[in-house]
N, C-alpha and C positions, 0 to 999 in steps of 0.2 A: 361700580360703573355699569351703565345701562347698556344692554346688547343693542346692536344695530340690526338692520334688516337682514343682512347677509349671515350674521351669526344666528339669528332666530330661524332663518330658512334652512340653514344647515342642520340645526338640531331637529327641526320638523322633519326634514327629508331623511334623516337618519333614525326615524321612528321615536324621537324623543320629544318631550314636552306637550305637543298638542296632537290630537287625532279627531276625527269627526267634523272637520272643517268643510266648508262648501266649496271655496275657490281660493287656494293659496295665493295666487297673484293678486286677487282683488283684496284679500284680507290682511296681507302683509303691508306694513307701513314703514317709512323710513326708520322709525325707532320703536316699533311695536307690532301688535297684532290684533285685529278687530274681532271681537267675539260677536256672535249672532244669536238671535232670540229663537229658541225652540218652542218654549211655553211661557204663558204668563198666568199668574194666579191672583185671586183676590183673597183678602184675609177675612175669616169668618169669626174670629174671636181674638181676645188679647193673648199676649204671651207673658212670660215671667223669666227673669234672669237673676242670678245671685253670684256670689263669689265663687263657690265650690262646684257649681253646677248640679248639685243634688236636688235643687228645686227649680231647675230650668223647665220651662214649659214652652214648647214651640207650637205656636197657634195653628189650628186647622185652617187649610186654605182650599179653595175650589179653583180648579183650572178653567179658564175662559175658553170658549170655543171660537175658533177662527171662522169667519164668514168670508169665503172666497180669498182666503189667505190674508185677510185684514181684520183688525180689531179696532173699535172705537173705545178709548179709555177715557172716562170722566175724570175730572180733577180728583186726585186721591193718590194713595200708595199701593203699589202692587210688587209681587215677587216675580222675578224673571229667572228662568233656567235657560242656559245656553245649549246649543248644539255641540259645541266643542267639549272633548274630554281633555282634561290636563293631567299630566304626570310630571310634577315638579321634582327635579333632581335635588340632591342635598346641598348643591352649591348655587342655587338660584331662588329668588323671591320675586313676586310680582305684585304690582298695583295696577288698579284700573282707573281710567279717567273717562268721562263721558265724551262721546264724539260731539264735535261743536254743532252739528246739525240738530242734535237732540237738545242741546241747550238753547239754540235759536228758536226751537219750537216750544219753549216754555216748560221743559222737562229736565230732570236730573237723574242721576243714579247715586247710590251710596252702597259701598261695599266694604269688606274686610280685606285683609292681606292674603295673597296666595303664598302660603308658607311653603318653605322647602319641605319636601316629603308629601304634600298634598296630592291626592289622585281622585279624579272624578269630575263630573259636570259642576259648573259654577252656578251659584244663585246669588242674587243681590236684589236690592231695591230699585224699583223704578218709581220716581216721584213726579207725577203729572201736577205741575203748579199752574198751568195755563187754565184759566177758568172756562175757557171754550173746549177744553179737552185736547186729545191727541189721537190721530189715526196712525196706526203702526202696522207694518207689514211683517208677516211671518218671515223669519230668517233675516230681518233687518239688522244691520251692523249697528251695535249700540254703545259698546265701549271699546277703548283701546287698552289692551293689556301691555304694560311695560316690564321688562324683565331686568332684574339687577343681579349682577354677579356678587357672590359673597364668598367668604372662606367657608369651606365645606363644613357643615354641622354633623355631629355624630348621630344625633337623633332628630328626625323630622316629625312633621305633623302626624298625630295618631289619634285624633278626635273623632267624634261620632259622625262627622260628615265625610270622612275618608272613604273613598271607592263608592260614593253614591252616584247613581247614574239614573 
């Protein structure tokens, strides 16, 4: 079952699930929470993935510099890091969906699942499909995170991205 705004707000106010947000009342939605952009990166090389992660190679990136708190992004794929820090308890999982204004501007996001036990800032892809590009404001609300209650797991996420900020 998805958490509603009251349940999400209560968890946030009790110091659980999300910190580092800009404005709770603006970012809370009837059935989720809007994450905001802290940084945007461009990819400088290819990556590699495999089954065991022994040969995983995360590509180098370069942080793009804001100009008066705005960026113009050409058509392409970028990595976004959020302002918010998540601390997922062992009985919640979350997924993100793009805000409709992003889709209406010809852009999309792609992300993984926020596993139970994940802690840290979130990173995901921003895909600018619009051949005219996209202007984006620092701290823009970009995705809505939707939380789902699940039976408590004994072991949560413990991968290399845990506690990265």
